[in-house]
N, C-alpha and C positions, 0 to 999 in steps of 0.2 A: 504494500500500500504506500508506494513512494509518494512523498509530498512534493508540490511545486517548490522550486528552489528558493522562491521569495517568501515562503512560509517558514518561520524559524522554529516552530514548535516541534520538538523531537519526541514524537509519540511512539512508544514501543508497541508494535502490533504483530500479529501472528504471521508466520510464513504462509504462502509466498508473498512477496512484496508487490501485491496487485491492488487494484482499485475496485471498490464496490460498485456494482451496476444496479442491482435490485436486491430486495430481501422480502421474505415472507415466512412467518412462523419461525421454524428453527433453521431455515436455509438462507444462505447469502450467495448470490451469483456475482462472481468477480469478473474482471476484464479479460480473463482467459477463456470465458464462456462456460466454466465449470460451476456447478452448484455445490457449495460447501455446507456442512453442518457446523453451526456456530456455537462454540462454548465460551466465546468472549462475551457475547450479549451486551455490548456497550459497556464493558468493564463492570458487568453485573447490574446495569440499570434496566435492562430489558427483561422483565419478569414474566410477562405473558407470552412473548414471542413478537417477532418483527411485524409491524403493520397489523396489529391485532384488530379484527373487525369491530370489536366493541369500542375500542378507543378511536379508530378512524371514523366510524359512523357518528360517534358523539361529537367529535370535532367538526365534521362536515355539517351536521345538523345545526350546531352552534353558529358556524359561519353563515349559513344560509338564513338563520333566524334574524340576523341583523343585531343581535344582542351583544356581540363581541365589542369590547371597549377597552381602551388603555387609559381611561381618564378618571373614573370614579370606582368606589367600592361597588361590588355586585353581590346579589344573594348567593352566588356561587362561592365567592370567597368565604362568606360566613358559613356556608354548608360544609366546605372542606375543613375550615378551622375547627368547627364544632365536632366534626368527625374525628379528627386527629386527637383532639382533647379527650373525647369520650373513649377512644381506643386506648389512650395512655393510662387513664384511670388515676391521675393525680388529683389532688385537692385544689380545685379552682385554678388551674394553671393559666398562663397567658402565652400567646404565640406571636411570632414575627415571621413573615415570609421572605424568602430570598430565591435566587436563581440557582445557585450551586452549593455544594457541600462546603467548598472552601470558604464561601461567604458566610455561611451559617456558623462555621467554627470560629472564624474571625470575630463574628458578632458575639459569640459566647465569651471570648476573651475580653472584649471591650465592656460587655455587660458586667462581668465579674469584677473588673478593675474599677468601674464606676460605682458599683454597689458596695464593694469592700473597702475602697480607698487604698488597696494594696497593689503591688506591681507584678510580682513574680508569678509565673505559671509553671506548674508541674505537669508534664505531658508524657503520654505513651501512645504510640501508634501514629498512623498517617492522618493528618488533618487538612491536607491540601498543599499546594505548591508555594504558598506565600512565604516571605522571609521570616515570618513569625517562627517557623518550625525548623530553621537551619540549626545544624549541630553547633554546640558551643566548642570552644577551643579545647576544653578538657572535660572528662567525665564529671557529671554533676555540677558543672559550672554553667551559669546562665549564658545564653547567646545574647546578641546585641538587642534583641527584643524582650529580654527578660524571661525567656522560656528555658526550663531545665528538663531534660529528658531523663526519665527513669526506666524506660525500656521494658515495662511490665514486670520488673523485678521488685517484689514487695520490700525487700531489705533496702533497696536503693530509694524507694519512695520514703521509707522511714527516715533515711539519712537526709534527704532533701527537706522534709518537713522539720526535722530537728535543727538543721543548719539555718533554715530560713523561718524559724518560728515567728509568727506574727507578721510575716511579709508575703505569704502565699495567697494570691487572690483566688486561685482555681486549680483543681486537679482535673485534667481532661484526659480521658482514655477512650480508645476505640475498641470495643470488646471483640474478641476473636474466639471462635468456637471450633477452630481447626487445630491450632497449636497450643492452646491454653486450656487448662482444666477449669471447670466452674469454681473450684475452691480457690484458685489463684485470683480470679476476678473478684470473688467474694472478699478475699483477704485485702486486696487493694482498696475496694470500696469501704471496708470497715476501717482501714487505716485513715483514709481521708475523713470519714465521719467522726472518728475518735478525736481527730485534731480540730474538728469544727471548721474545716475548710470546705468551700463550695465544691461540688462534684458535678462534672458534665460528662454524660455518656454520649460520646460521638458515635451515633448509630447511622451515619451516612451510608455505610456499606451494609450492615447487618439488619437495620431496621426494616420493618414491613417485608420480611423475607420468609421467616419461619413462623412468625406470629404477627397479629396486628400490632402495630407500633413496635415495642421493644420487648425482648425476652430478658433484658438486663434485670428488672426488678424481681422477676421470678427466680433468677439465678442467684442474686446476692441477698435477697430477702427484704429489700427496701428500695425506695425510689432515689434516683439521682436528683439533684436540684435542677438540672437542665438536661435536655436531650436535643441532638440534631438529627434530622431525617432528610433523606434526599433520594438515593438510588431506587428504593422500593416504591416510591410514591406514584410515578407518572409514566411508567413503561418507556423510559428513555427521554421523555421531554424534560426541559430544564425547570426544575422546581426543588426547593429545599425549604426547611423551616428550622427555627429554634423555638423550643417550647420549654417552659419551666415555671418555677415558683412565681407567684404574682409580685411579691415584693422585690425579687431579683430582676424580673423581666421589665419592670417599670423603667429601667435604665435604657431600654431599646426603643423608646417611643420616637426618637428622631432617626432611626435607622431605615431610611427609605431609599429608593433608587428609581430610575426612569421607567422601568418596565413593571413597577410594583403592581399595577392594576391590570396587567395583561391577563386575559381570561383563558387563553388557549391552554397553557399548562394546568390551570385549575380544572378545566373540563377534562383534560387527559387524566389527571389524578383521580377525580371522582369516578370516571369510567373504570380506571384500573382497580381502584379499591372496591367498587361495586362488584366487579367480575371476580376478584379474589374472594370476596365474602360469599357470593352466591354459588361459586363453583368449587368450594373447599380448596382454594388455591394454596394456602399455606401448607396444609398437610400434604397436598399433592407435590409441592416443591420438595418437601422433606423426603417423601417416599421415592421420588424420581432420583434425587441426589444419592440417597442411600443405596438404591438398586444399582445405579450407575457405578458408584465407587466399588461396590462388592463385585460386580461383573468385570470391571477393569482389573481388579486384583486377581481374579481368576485367570484372565488373559495373561497377565504378567507372570503368574505361576506357570502357566502352560508354556510360555516362551522362555522361562527360566532366565529372566533378566533382572539385574539389580536396580529395580525401580519400585518406589513406594507410592501409594495413593493415600494421602492424608485427608481426613474429613469424611463425614458421613451424612451430610445434609445438603442444603441448596448450594453450598460452595465446597470445593475440594482443591487440592493441589497435587500435581504430579511431580515427583522429585526423583531424579536419577543419581546414581552413585558418582557421577563426574559431570563437569560442564560439557565435555565433548559428547557424552551420551545424551544429555538433555538437548543439546543443539541438534543432534541427529534425530531425536524423537520428534521435536517440533517440525523439522523439515520433512521427515518421512510421513508424519500424520497429515501434513498439508498436502503432500502428493496423493495421499489416500482420500483427500476430500474432507479433512477435519481441521477447522480453525481453532487453535488454542491460544490462550493469552500467555505469552512467553514469560516463564519465570514467576508467574503470579497465580492468583486464584482462577479456577475455572468455575463458571456460574451457569447453572441450569435455569431454564425458563419452563413455563407450563408446556410450551411447544416441544421441548426436548423429549418429553414422554411419548410424543407421537412418532418419533424417529429413533427410539432407543435401540432397537435391534440393528438398524442400519448404522447407527453411531458406533456400536460395539464392533460391528464387522469392519468398519473403517479403522477403528483403533487397533484391532488385531492385525489388519493389513499393514498399518504403519509399524507396529512392533515387530512384525515378521521381517520387514526390511531392516530395522534396527538390529535385530538378532543376527542377521547375516553379516553385519559389519563388526559387531562387538562380541558375538559369541554368548555363552551362558554366564550367569552370575546370580548369586543369591541376593534377594532384597536385604537380607541381614548384613550385607557388605556395606550398606549405606551407613556411614559413621554418624555419631552424634553431632560432630562438627558440621557435617554436610546438612543434616536436618536443621541444625541451628541456623545455618546460612540461608536455607530455604525459608524458614520462618522470618528471618530478618528481612528478606526481600518482600515477603507478603504482608507483614504487619508492622514493619519498621520497628521491630523490637525482638526481644528474646523469647524463646519458648521456655517451658517450665520443666523440662525433663533432665536438665543438667545441673550440676552443683553450682552454688553461688560463685565459687572461685573460677570455674570454667566460664560461666556466663559473663562475668566481669572482664576476664581476659579476652574472650571472643568479641564482646561488645567493643572494646577498645580497638580491636583489629578491624572490625567491620565498619566503624564510624567513618 
């Protein structure tokens, strides 16, 4: 998917480097004329499938109705806001709308700083490309924006809060259910709560994927003070939000932008959430992901390759024992007609379930080609360091299967 030379954005996309021509459901036609099964799905934002008829027809009806406006509030804005608030189940929360997850996370930082009067932010996970999230010069030192990364390591979060007691405005983390155990997320949340620091669950990636709103409160036993949502909301259309405690969210009253009243993404979100609710979408995504991961593991075993499939739900990650093997895996799967998100999470949509058998056939065809070049190998050959590196690429942080000493040493090397 080569970009024009005058576009500077360096977006990592799956092999082959071709351009999209059309898409429908789980399939994308590229400029070589072939139809590929898509497991990128807009970096996980396409939850129903490409050009889903429920979303397309809702947008078309809305455009023809003449009700679309970019000037004032509409009943649709209120309907979507009420729905998200009801889904979340917090006590009288308030909500602010944005276009991207990066914007919602930036708003969370500004809200926390204005509310608390404090400056430093403790962070774990990917929250967007802004300079807020650049690495500091040294481990546990703030970057130029006052953000300190604790990489999902509870002991590091404790050290940050101890060193900067009374100065931390917010702990923000993006929950992961592939490389982190629920107990780790619970421990991180309890540490923040014990210190009396605001906590934001950045659910841009995981929100509205396996449950309505967030599975974070059920996992940790209580609500965060704020949540961000984006990718699961509108089947690939640009929409995000920050929602949280009313006293905290009051600081966001001036956070507006030119397209704030655009109704098209609102309509797409209402249609997406309606379809997920009425067609048991969340459970179907879980079942599809679980089945896909299990069958992929069976294929890996048959081919006797040193490859692991991590995750059992709507998102998973394919990890090889070496960079060379992974590179071959992406290339050979693309030749077989399967688009993968290189080095990161693979995301199922509801449409994936309609092509599951064909997807697995293509995956096996790709692995057959890989095995001819690399020979046999046990998945157990994948080292802890290799899995740690995979987790670092996917969640911008450490997994929780290694010792604290190894985690700190490898974090320093990966930063």
